[in-house]
N, C-alpha and C positions, 0 to 999 in steps of 0.2 A: 504495501499499501505506501501511496507517494504520502509525502508530510504536509501540513500547514505551510509550512515555508516557501516548499519548491510550488506549491500551487499557487500562493500567493503572488511568488514571485513572475510565475508565467500568465498568470491574469494581467498583473500591473506590465507584462511586455508585451501582450496582445493589445492592452489599452494605447501603450504608446505608439504602435503601430499604425492602430485604427486612426489615432489622431493625426499622421503625419503622412498616410496615403490621401490623393486626391481623388479616387474610386469609392463613392458612396457604398457601393454593394462590398465592395470586402471591408468596408469599415463597418457594414452595419453587423458580418459575421463575423470579425473578428472581437466586435465588442459583445455579441451573443456567446459567443465561446469564452470571452472573460469573465462572464456574467455565470457561464456553468460551473469555470473552475471555482469562483466564490464560492460556488452552492456547496462545491465538492469540501471546501476548506474547513468553511464555518462551523461544521460542527465537531471537528478533529480538536485536540487540544492544542494551547498555544506552543509547547514545547515538544517536539517531536521525540517520540518514546522510544525508539530503538533498540534493540539487544543490549544488554552490556556485556561484556567480554568476563570470561568465568575467574579470573582472576582477579577481578577489581573487587577491592573492599571499601565502602561507604567510608568517607572521612578519614582515610587514612594515605599520605604522601609517601611517595615511591620510595624514597629513603627511610620511612619510617616500620618499613612492613616486618615483619619478623622472621624467621625460616623457621620452617615446622621440622 
């Protein structure tokens, strides 16, 4: 699944392209696609919650890890 930051960035780029084109039909399609991406991004959490590496200990700096 794509993250909120990615979808938001893509929507922003589509809107930027829509503003720069002189083709009104293309502009309308780009704006429509940007709206679709925005609607996909809205229900997602603000921070992407990807899986963490199995060796990551929350709150411990790499130099502080102890050997077992």
